[in-house]
N, C-alpha and C positions, 0 to 999 in steps of 0.2 A: 633691635636685634641682639642676641647675645653675641659675646666675643670670646675667642679663645682665651684661656687663662695664661697667665705669665707676661711680663713686661715685653718680652721680644715680640709678641704677637699682638698687642693691645691696639694696634692701628688698623688691624685687619677687620673688614666686615665680614659677617657670617650669617648662616641661615637658621631658619627655625626648628620646630620640633612636631613630633606626631606621636603615635601610640603603637606599642609593640604588641603581637599576639604573645600568647603565654610560651614560654620557651620549653624546648624539649631538652633535657639534660641527660648527656651520654653516660653510659655505664662507667662506673669507676674503674673497672677493669679494662676499659678501651686502652689500646695503645697510644692513640692520640685522643684523650678525652676532650670532648668539645661540646658546648651548646649550640644550639641551632634557634635562631629567632627570625620572626618574620615581621616586617613593617606593613602597615596597611596599604602601601603603594605596590606591593608584591615583592619587594626586595628581600632577599635571603641574607643573613648575617651569621657567621660561624666564628665562635670565640674559644680559643684555647690558650690555656695558661701554661707557660714555660718561664721559670724565673732564674734560670741557670746564666742568663746574661741580662743586662739592664737595657734590652733593646726589643723592638716588636717588629714583625713583618706585617705590612698592609697590603693585601692583594685584593684587586678587583678582576673578576672572572666574568666576562661578557660574552654571552652565547651568540657570537657572530663571528664569521671568518671567511675565508674565500671562497667557500660553497655558497655563500649568499650574495655573490656578485652576478650581475647579469652577463650573458655571454658577450664577449668584446669589450667588457669592462675589467679585465683581470687587474688585479693589484689594487683595487680601491680600498678593501678592508686593510691592507697593510700601509697604504698611503694615509689612510686617516688616523692609524695608529701614531704616525709621525707628526700629524696635525695636532693630535690631542695633548702634545707637550708644549703647545705654543701659548696658551693662556686661556683665561676664562673672564667673565664679567667683572668680578670683584677682585681678581687678582692682578690684572694689567695696571701698570706696564711690565709687571714681572711676569716671569714664565714659571711653570711648575717646577722646571729643573732648577732654576736659581732659588725658588722659594724652599725646596727640599734641601738644598746645599746649606742654606742659612740655618736649616732645622737639624744639621749634622748627619744628613742620610749617609748610610754605610754601603748601600747598594740599592740601584733603582734601574728600571728598564720596562720594556714592553715588548711582548712577541705575540705575532699573529700565526694562526694555524689554519688548517682547512676548516676546521668547526668552531673555534672560539678565538677570543683575544684575551691576553693576560697583560695587567699592568701590576707592578708591584715595587715597593721600596721597603727598605729595613731603616728604621729611625730609632734614636734613642726613646725610651719609653716616656721620658718627661715631655717629649714632643709629639705624642700621639694625637692630642687634640688638635693643634693647627694642621696636622697631616690629614685628618679626618675633614677638617674644614676645607682644605685646597682640593682633596679628591670630590667632596660633594659640590664644590663650586665649579669644577670642569665637568662633572657629570651632568649638572643641571643646567650651566649657563657657559658652555664653551664659546669661544670667539674664533671664528673662522675666517680668514683673510686671504685674498687672493696672493698678495705677496707672499705669504708663507706656504701657500700651495705651490707657487712656482719654485721657491727655494727647496721645498721637500721633494718635489718631483725630480729635481736634479739629483738630489741625495739618493732616492729610491732607484732611480736608473742607474746610478753608478754601483749601488749594491747589486742590481740584476747583472751588470757586467761582472762584478767580482765574483758573485756566487754561481753564475751560470756560464756567461760567455768568455771569461778568461780561466775558469775554474776547470782543470783538466778533466774532471768526472761530471761537471754539470750538464754539460750537453747530452751525454750517454744516459744519465739519470733522467733527464727530461724527455727524452724520445721514448725510452721505457714507460714512463709515468703516463705519457699522453696515449700510448698504445693501450693501457690498462684501462683507462677512463676515457674513451672517445667522446667528443663533443656530440651532444649538449650536456653530458653529466657534469654536475657542478663541480666535481673534483677535477676537471679537464685543465683548467687553468692553474698555472703554478702560483704560490702565494705571493711571490715577489712580482708576479705581473709581467706582461710582454711589454717590450718597449713602445710598440705602437698602440697598444691599449693605454699605457701610462700618459702618453702624449695627448690622448682625446679626454681624460678626465678632467671634470670641470668642478669649480667650486659649489654649484648648485647641487651637483651630483653628491659631494660630500656632505653638505648640509641635509640633504634628503636621507642619506645612509645613516646619518647620527640620528635624526627624528625617528626613523623607522626602527632602529635597532638597539641603540644606546637608551634603553627604557628601564626604569628602575626594576621592573619585574623581569627584566632579562639579564639581572646583574647579581653575582654572589660576591659579598664582601667577607673576606677573611682576616681576622687578626690572630696571629700566633706569636705568642712571646710574653713579656713580662708586663701583663695587664691584670687589672682588677675586672672581674667579669661585670660586675654591676655597674662600675663607673663607666667601663667601656660601652655597656649596652645603652646607657643613658646617653653618652655622647654621639653614638650611631644615630639614636632616635632624634637627638637635638639638630644634627647636620644633614641627614639623609631623608628625616621622615616628611618634611614638606615638599620633596621632589614629587612632581606630579607624573603618574603613568597615563598613557593614551589609552590603555586598557585593550588593545588590539593585539592578537596572535599573529605575527608576522613571520612565523616559522615556515619555510617553504616545505611543501610536501616533499617526501622522501622518494627519489626516483626509482624506477625498477631496477633491482640489482643487475651489475654488469656480470656478464659470464663469458668465459674463454673457452670454446668447445674443441678448437683446432690449434696445436702449437703454432705461435707465431715467431718467425725468427727475424730478427732486424739487425742491421749493421750500420753503425754510426762511425762516419769518417771525422776524427778529432785530431787535428794537427798538434793540439796542447798536450795530447797523452804522451807520456814516456814508454809506456808498455801497454799491450792490449788488455782490455778488462772484459769481463763477462757478467752479465746481470742476468739472474734466473728468477722470475717473479710470478707469484701466484695470487689471487684474490682469495680472501680469507674472510671469517666471521667478524664483525664490528667489535669494536672496544666494549669493554664491560662484561662480554659474554664468557662463559667458562671456557669456550673453544679458543678465546683470545689468550687465556692464561696456558692452555695447552700448547699453543704456538710458542710461547715464552720459554717454556720448559724444553721444547724441540729445538729451538734455536739455540739453547744453552748446550744442549746435548751435542749438536753438530758442530759448534764452534769453540768448545772447551779447551783450547790450546792443543797439546799434544794427546790429551785425552779425549779430544772431540772426534767425531766420526769423519770429518772433513780433513783430518790429518793424514787420511789415506792418500790424498792428493799429494802431498809433499812427501810421502813415503814412495809413491810410484814415480814421481817427477821432482826429484830433490834440488835439481839444478834450475828447472824451468818455473815452478810454481813460485810466485813471489808474496802472496798473501791470500787468505781466505776467510770467509766468515759468513755468519747468518743472522737475520734479525726479523723481527715482527714489528711492522709500523702500524700502530692502532689508530683508527679513525671511526667516527661516528656511524658511516653508512656502509663502508666495507674497509677491512684492512688489507696490508699486503705483506707477504711473506717473501723474503729475498735471500738469495744465495749469491755472494759476490766473490770473484776469483779474479786475480790478477796474475798474469804470466809472461812469459818472454816472447810467445808467438801464439798465432792463432790456432795452429795445429794442436798445441798443449791445451788451449782452452776448449777445443773440441772433444778432446778425449777426456777432459774435466768433466765436461757435461754430460757425457754418457757415464762416467763413474757416479756423478750424483744422482742421477735417474735410477741407476741400479742400487744404490744404497737406500733411495727412497722407497724403491720397490720392496727391498728386504725389510725395511722398518713397516711397511704396510702388511708384510707377511707374518713377520716375527715379533715386531716390537722392540722395546728396548730392554736392557738388563734392569735389575734392581739397583745395582750399583750406580748405573747411569742416572736413573731417576733420583736417587738419594743425594748424588753429588750435584746434579742440575738444581734441585730444589734448595739444597743448602746454599749454593752460590747466590741464587735469586732472593732467597729470604736474608741472607747475610748482608747483600747490596742494599736491600730494602732497609734493614734495620739500621744500616749506617747512617741514614738519612735522618734518623731521630735525632741526631746530634744538633741539628740545624732547624731553627724555627721557620726559616723560608722554605726548606724542603718540605716540613710538616705541611706547610701552607699548601702546597701543590699537591701533597697526598689527600689533604681534605678536600680540596677543589675538585680532584677526581672522584673521591668517595662520594661527594654531594651529587654530582653529574651522574655517576653509574648507580648509585644505590639510595640516593635521596636522604642521606644523613652520614654522620661520621662513623657509624657501625660498618660502612662500606669498607673502611680501611681493613678491618678484620676479614669481611668477605672476600676481598681480593687475596689475601694471604690464604684463606681457606680455599680458594679456587686453585691456588698453586699447589698447595699441600694435597688436594684431592685428585691430582693428575695421576692416572695409572697407564701402565704399559698399554692396554687396550684402548684408551682413549687416544693415545698417540697413533696407533694403528687406524682408528676411525678417521682420525684428522687427516692423515697422509692420504688414505684412500678417498676420502670426500674432496680434498682441496688441492693436493700437490701431485695430481697425475701429469704425466708428460704432455698430453694433449691440452692441459689447462695452463700450461706454461707460456709466458711472453719471455722470449730469449733475446738479449740484446747484447751484440759484441761491439765494444767501443775500441776503435782501431786508429792507432797512430797514422798519419797521412802516408807515412813511407811504406808502411807495411800494407795498408788497405790498396795502395796503387800497385803493388806488386802481385796482387791475387789474381 
């Protein structure tokens, strides 16, 4: 077997090699120019050069998330993410975390979402080869042990308590989410999982989950930073090329889109809340669509500080409104548009709800001003361009570009979608998706106020 170069890594066993398909080279005018290469086992690799710092971001995007869990098995994708850091056949008795620390890792983490799981680390460019070896070993030969499962189950259950059960806003958010996506929709379960489901997850389930979804053809590897493309491509071929794909397409069929045809009003009694909160939520088109970018522009117009449309709330109730904002949470099947408001009492929230509906009706009829459009687009583009200073952030942008548009040119396409949004597009979006009858309304109430109603 070949070995990673450098004396520090000379004792590690490594994997073999395979053959690349011809690469597609991105345009030299791309904002994040990158080459896309395909291995014979179906794995995609994206290579972007940024020599401003002597480091490289290594990212694995696995197209599996909470939506791929069976009903009653929520939290499995996230629990497996934790197990993935425990070791692999040729790395034991050491863990990936220890190994990366010896490689001078500057940042490392994993994140599970509804549709995908991301693993990343930023390492000195001189240690790219041992890092790729480690990643190939745990993708090809993870060692999953019951002791590790029991330890990580405890950790994940504690995360669940911190994020949901003792988080003042976690319960209200969960009630709202589950009303938007009722069971058996694959988005019904929270990514973190339910305590009762986490208790039931077994080691055999974790192993089956890995075999089914952690397949090379279901993975995109992104290298962003101080690399030589030819050398990096050779290393990827060397360490990932012999990993075998089972060749099956295990992507579950897309469910029928959820619809909300009558306004749903929910109230969640949460003793941890210090003040009442209101969530107004609507189902909107999926990520990557032009309408998804329209939603981003609209959310910016609504919540752009004192220049935002929601500032009317603070003007009408200057002493009662504590905070407000709007956002678009983008997902592969359906996205969610949210207006959130915190106030001193429920009566103010009831009034704020009516004002928001009135504002949306006005947007549907009249659209937005040219000045609002210009300011919102400028903010979104400036925020995006600021990410170009970071190889890791660029890796995230490239991952999305590959997912949405099949190549690094998707970066420009996403920006073009933002720039193309017109007032008429916002009118159509509000009319189609943000009607009062299409809204899930959730009041989060401190126990003291809820009991006085």
